[in-house]
Residue, then its C-alpha position, 0 to 999 in steps of 0.5 A: x791739656x793732653x789725656x795724660x796730663x788730665x788723668x795725672x790732675x784727676x788722681x793728684x785732686x783725689x789724693x788731694x782730698x783724701x789726705x785733707x780728710x785723714x787730716x780732718x779725722x785725726x784732728x777731730x779724735x786727738x781732741x776728744x781723746x780721754x786717756x785712762x790713769x789709775x791711781x799710781x798712774x797718776x803719783x809716776x806720771x801726773x797730769x795736768x790740771x785741765x786735761x780730760x782723762x778717765x780715772x779708774x779703781x775702787x771706790x775707797x772704803x769709808x770715804x763716800x761723802x754726800x754733800x749738798x744736793x747731788x754732790x758726792x765726794x769719794x776717793x779712788x784707789x787701785x790697792x796700791x796705796x794711791x789715793x785720789x780724791x773725786x768730786x762728782x755732781x751727778x746722780x750716782x748709779x744704781x751699782x755706785x758702793x764702797x769697794x765696787x769697782x768705778x771709772x770716771x771721766x773728768x778733770x783735775x782742779x789746779x787749786x787743790x788737785x781733786x779731780x772733778x767728774x759731772x753728770x754721767x761720767x760715772x761708771x760702777x762695774x757689776x761683779x762677775x760670779x763665776 
């Protein structure tokens, strides 16, 4: 092999390695991405059951129902009149209450279209005073 062929082989190997690394990183990120939706977005563009998303909005007034143990059911609204029922299992954040902003991460159940989220996937937002 001449010097030129060796140099081209090294450059080709390096480019192949970089392409393989970029493809692996893109595949890893595509598996862990959770898109953000509001209740009105779900009305116009429904999400299939089993796909992980983030649901954001306000906790509906008089919608919090505490079940057995650490299970809590509530609805999330965005002011457009659309509500999404959420079933949360875990310890709620200290700032969680009706009328407060919330972001939950989970999946829809196939049977009854209830958004199911697990432990640690519910975040309440603190009010910012000016």
